[in-house]
SENU-101458 format. One record per residue: residue number from 1; x, y, z of N, C-alpha, C in turn. Coordinates in steps of 0.1 Angstrom, whole numbers. Layout:
BEGIN
 ketor   nc1   nc2   nc3  cac1  cac2  cac3   cc1   cc2   cc3
   NUM     X     Y     Z     X     Y     Z     X     Y     Z
...
***
This chain:
BEGIN
 ketor   nc1   nc2   nc3  cac1  cac2  cac3   cc1   cc2   cc3
     1   610   740  1776   610   743  1787   621   755  1789
     2   616   763  1799   622   774  1803   635   775  1810
     3   645   779  1808   659   779  1816   658   784  1828
     4   662   775  1838   659   779  1852   666   796  1855
     5   661   804  1863   669   816  1867   674   816  1880
     6   684   819  1881   692   817  1894   696   831  1898
     7   697   831  1911   698   849  1917   705   842  1933
     8   715   851  1934   723   849  1947   719   863  1955
     9   718   860  1967   713   872  1976   729   874  1984
    10   734   882  1982   745   881  1992   744   886  2006
    11   751   882  2014   750   883  2030   746   901  2031
    12   738   899  2041   731   913  2044   727   921  2034
    13   720   915  2024   715   924  2012   701   917  2011
    14   696   923  2001   682   920  1995   681   919  1980
    15   670   910  1973   669   911  1962   655   910  1956
    16   650   915  1946   639   913  1941   635   909  1928
    17   626   900  1928   624   892  1914   612   887  1911
    18   606   891  1896   592   890  1894   593   874  1890
    19   580   870  1893   578   856  1891   566   852  1886
    20   560   845  1874   547   843  1871   538   832  1878
    21   526   832  1876   514   823  1882   521   808  1875
    22   522   798  1887   527   786  1883   541   781  1884
    23   550   791  1885   565   792  1886   568   787  1900
    24   577   780  1900   583   774  1914   594   784  1917
    25   597   785  1929   607   793  1937   615   786  1943
    26   624   782  1943   636   774  1954   644   785  1959
    27   642   784  1974   650   793  1984   660   784  1991
    28   672   784  1989   680   774  1994   692   783  2004
    29   696   778  2014   707   781  2022   719   774  2020
    30   729   778  2012   740   768  2006   748   767  2019
    31   751   776  2027   763   774  2039   756   767  2051
    32   743   769  2054   735   766  2064   737   778  2073
    33   723   775  2082   722   785  2096   717   798  2088
    34   715   802  2078   714   817  2074   698   816  2068
    35   692   828  2078   680   830  2076   675   838  2065
    36   664   836  2057   661   842  2048   649   849  2049
    37   647   862  2051   634   870  2050   629   870  2037
    38   615   869  2038   609   865  2023   593   873  2023
    39   594   882  2013   582   886  2012   575   885  1996
    40   562   887  1995   553   883  1980   547   895  1980
    41   544   899  1968   534   914  1965   527   911  1952
    42   517   912  1950   508   909  1939   512   921  1929
    43   515   914  1915   515   924  1905   506   930  1898
    44   493   925  1902   480   931  1897   478   942  1909
    45   466   951  1903   457   958  1911   446   951  1915
    46   441   954  1926   447   964  1940   458   955  1944
    47   467   963  1946   480   957  1954   479   949  1966
    48   483   936  1969   480   930  1978   494   923  1981
    49   495   917  1995   509   909  1995   506   898  2009
    50   516   891  2012   515   881  2020   514   888  2033
    51   504   880  2042   501   885  2056   506   872  2063
    52   515   872  2072   517   862  2082   507   860  2091
    53   497   868  2097   488   869  2101   476   860  2097
    54   473   864  2085   463   858  2079   466   844  2076
    55   479   844  2073   482   827  2070   482   818  2082
    56   485   822  2093   483   816  2106   470   813  2109
    57   460   823  2105   445   822  2110   439   811  2100
    58   443   812  2089   435   803  2079   440   790  2079
    59   454   790  2080   459   773  2083   457   768  2096
    60   454   777  2107   455   775  2121   464   767  2121
    61   479   773  2119   490   766  2126   503   779  2126
    62   512   776  2132   520   784  2133   527   789  2118
    63   528   776  2112   535   777  2099   531   767  2088
    64   530   769  2078   523   761  2067   531   749  2068
    65   528   735  2064   530   724  2062   531   721  2047
    66   538   712  2042   536   712  2027   525   707  2022
    67   521   714  2009   507   714  2005   500   726  2010
    68   503   735  2021   494   745  2023   502   758  2017
    69   490   768  2019   494   781  2012   498   791  2019
    70   501   799  2017   507   815  2023   495   822  2018
    71   488   830  2027   475   839  2023   480   853  2023
    72   473   860  2016   475   877  2017   466   884  2025
    73   468   897  2026   458   903  2035   444   904  2033
    74   443   904  2019   429   899  2014   425   884  2015
    75   433   875  2023   431   861  2023   430   853  2009
    76   437   860  2002   438   850  1987   452   842  1989
    77   452   830  1985   463   823  1981   474   826  1974
    78   484   834  1979   497   837  1971   508   827  1969
    79   510   817  1978   521   809  1973   518   795  1981
    80   523   783  1977   519   771  1982   532   765  1985
    81   536   759  1995   547   753  1999   545   740  1994
    82   554   734  1984   552   720  1977   562   710  1981
    83   573   717  1987   587   709  1991   594   715  2000
    84   596   704  2007   607   710  2019   619   702  2020
    85   633   706  2021   644   700  2024   651   706  2034
    86   642   713  2044   649   719  2056   640   712  2067
    87   647   710  2077   640   705  2089   631   715  2098
    88   636   728  2094   629   742  2101   636   744  2112
    89   628   747  2122   617   754  2121   619   769  2113
    90   606   774  2107   607   785  2103   596   795  2113
    91   598   808  2108   591   820  2118   583   827  2111
    92   571   829  2115   561   838  2110   556   850  2122
    93   562   852  2135   561   863  2144   571   872  2143
    94   582   875  2140   591   884  2142   590   891  2130
    95   590   907  2132   594   915  2120   608   915  2118
    96   612   921  2103   621   920  2099   632   929  2107
    97   647   925  2110   654   933  2116   658   948  2109
    98   655   956  2118   654   970  2115   668   979  2122
    99   668   991  2119   678  1001  2125   675  1000  2139
   100   667  1001  2144   660  1004  2157   668   993  2165
   101   666   981  2161   673   969  2168   686   971  2170
   102   696   973  2157   709   974  2159   713   987  2170
   103   703   998  2167   706  1008  2176   709  1004  2192
   104   697   993  2196   696   991  2210   707   981  2214
   105   714   975  2203   727   968  2205   737   976  2204
   106   737   988  2201   748   997  2201   755   998  2189
   107   746   992  2177   757   989  2161   746  1001  2154
   108   754  1012  2154   745  1023  2144   749  1021  2133
   109   739  1021  2121   740  1024  2109   747  1009  2101
   110   739   998  2109   742   984  2106   733   980  2091
   111   739   970  2085   727   967  2075   717   961  2081
   112   705   961  2076   692   955  2083   681   950  2070
   113   675   941  2073   665   935  2065   652   945  2059
   114   649   953  2069   637   961  2066   642   972  2057
   115   656   980  2057   661   989  2048   664   982  2036
   116   668   966  2036   672   960  2024   658   957  2016
   117   649   955  2024   633   952  2015   631   964  2008
   118   630   975  2015   626   990  2009   637   991  1995
   119   648   989  1997   657   992  1986   654   982  1975
   120   653   969  1978   649   963  1968   636   965  1961
   121   625   968  1970   610   975  1963   616   987  1954
   122   623   994  1957   625  1007  1948   632  1005  1938
   123   642   995  1936   648   990  1926   637   984  1916
   124   630   978  1921   616   975  1911   606   982  1909
   125   611   997  1915   601  1006  1911   587  1005  1919
   126   584   998  1929   571   997  1938   574  1001  1950
   127   563  1008  1954   561  1015  1971   549  1005  1977
   128   552  1004  1989   540   999  1996   536  1009  2008
   129   526  1008  2014   519  1019  2024   526  1015  2041
   130   533  1003  2040   537   997  2050   547   988  2048
   131   558   984  2056   564   972  2056   559   960  2061
   132   557   952  2055   548   937  2063   559   929  2069
   133   555   922  2078   561   912  2085   566   900  2075
   134   578   898  2074   579   887  2064   579   874  2073
   135   582   864  2060   579   849  2063   598   845  2067
   136   601   844  2080   614   840  2082   619   826  2079
   137   620   825  2068   625   810  2065   638   806  2075
   138   638   794  2077   651   786  2083   652   794  2100
   139   645   806  2103   647   811  2116   642   802  2128
   140   649   799  2138   647   790  2147   640   798  2158
   141   632   798  2161   626   813  2171   611   804  2176
   142   609   790  2179   594   785  2183   590   792  2197
   143   578   792  2197   574   798  2212   575   790  2221
   144   580   794  2231   583   786  2246   568   780  2252
   145   567   768  2258   554   766  2266   550   777  2272
   146   561   784  2281   554   799  2288   549   813  2279
   147   552   807  2265   546   821  2257   558   829  2253
   148   571   828  2259   584   835  2257   589   832  2242
   149   594   842  2238   601   840  2224   616   845  2227
   150   619   833  2220   637   837  2219   641   830  2205
   151   652   840  2197   657   833  2185   669   829  2187
   152   669   816  2185   678   806  2186   688   805  2174
   153   700   798  2173   707   799  2162   698   789  2149
   154   698   791  2141   694   782  2129   698   768  2131
   155   689   759  2127   697   745  2126   695   741  2112
   156   692   749  2100   690   746  2088   702   740  2085
   157   709   729  2077   718   726  2073   724   730  2060
   158   736   729  2058   738   735  2042   733   729  2034
   159   727   736  2025   721   730  2013   704   728  2019
   160   699   734  2026   686   733  2034   678   743  2023
   161   665   739  2020   660   748  2012   646   745  2012
   162   635   754  2009   621   750  2003   618   754  1991
   163   606   747  1987   601   752  1971   586   755  1974
   164   584   768  1969   572   775  1967   568   775  1953
   165   553   773  1951   548   776  1941   538   788  1939
   166   540   797  1931   533   809  1927   520   807  1924
   167   508   813  1932   496   810  1925   490   824  1920
   168   499   836  1920   495   846  1911   510   850  1906
   169   506   862  1896   520   867  1890   522   877  1904
   170   536   876  1907   541   884  1921   554   889  1921
   171   559   899  1927   572   903  1930   576   898  1941
   172   586   889  1941   590   883  1957   604   894  1962
   173   604   896  1973   618   899  1980   623   890  1988
   174   635   889  1988   644   880  1997   654   886  2001
   175   655   886  2016   666   891  2022   676   882  2029
   176   689   881  2028   698   873  2037   697   881  2049
   177   692   877  2062   692   882  2073   706   889  2077
   178   704   900  2084   719   908  2085   724   908  2099
   179   715   898  2111   720   899  2122   735   889  2124
   180   742   898  2127   757   891  2133   759   892  2144
   181   754   897  2154   758   901  2169   752   890  2177
   182   748   880  2171   736   873  2179   736   858  2171
   183   737   847  2178   739   836  2172   727   831  2159
   184   714   841  2156   707   839  2148   711   830  2137
   185   722   834  2129   728   832  2115   738   821  2118
   186   741   814  2132   753   807  2135   763   819  2136
   187   759   830  2138   771   841  2144   779   843  2131
   188   772   841  2120   781   846  2109   767   849  2098
   189   769   860  2087   761   861  2079   764   856  2063
   190   759   848  2057   761   842  2044   752   844  2035
   191   753   840  2025   744   841  2012   734   832  2014
   192   719   836  2003   707   829  2002   706   827  1984
   193   705   815  1981   703   811  1965   687   811  1963
   194   683   817  1953   670   817  1948   669   812  1933
   195   664   801  1931   659   797  1918   644   796  1911
   196   641   800  1900   631   802  1895   629   794  1884
   197   621   785  1884   615   773  1873   604   772  1869
***
């Protein structure tokens, strides 16, 4: 049996990790209330990546349940949610936080998940023609009955986690969400842990 590989995504940063088909990816929020933006990109050509829109469409739900898959823009299953130790909710509607969000809040030059995603991709020697919308694990932003969207404080407890099985050889990118001017992450940014088994 292979030794588990453990990674720490420091607050307001990102990490890229290569995983093989069949490996399990555990994303853990050790301190609680920290959102993890999650992307997956195929290692083979033609390049493909997780599509939150295709995932919602194929599963016909806002977020997969245990046993459901996350699909690519070519409608291929890339990951399957095999275990959840989190009460959720999770989000697949919001883009990653970016520089423009912080500029609107009067915070120029603030760390953000879009830039952290691109830096993690660059370190892995990968480029994409676009920045896909992420799977926002542990983000508490379910639509209201009137259709309005509001990001509320995460309710994920310390140690809350999800386990995903890779259905292809993938490069995953995980960022620890940088929002610290709003209670998204419990008003304090903390780390995310990733374990590959």
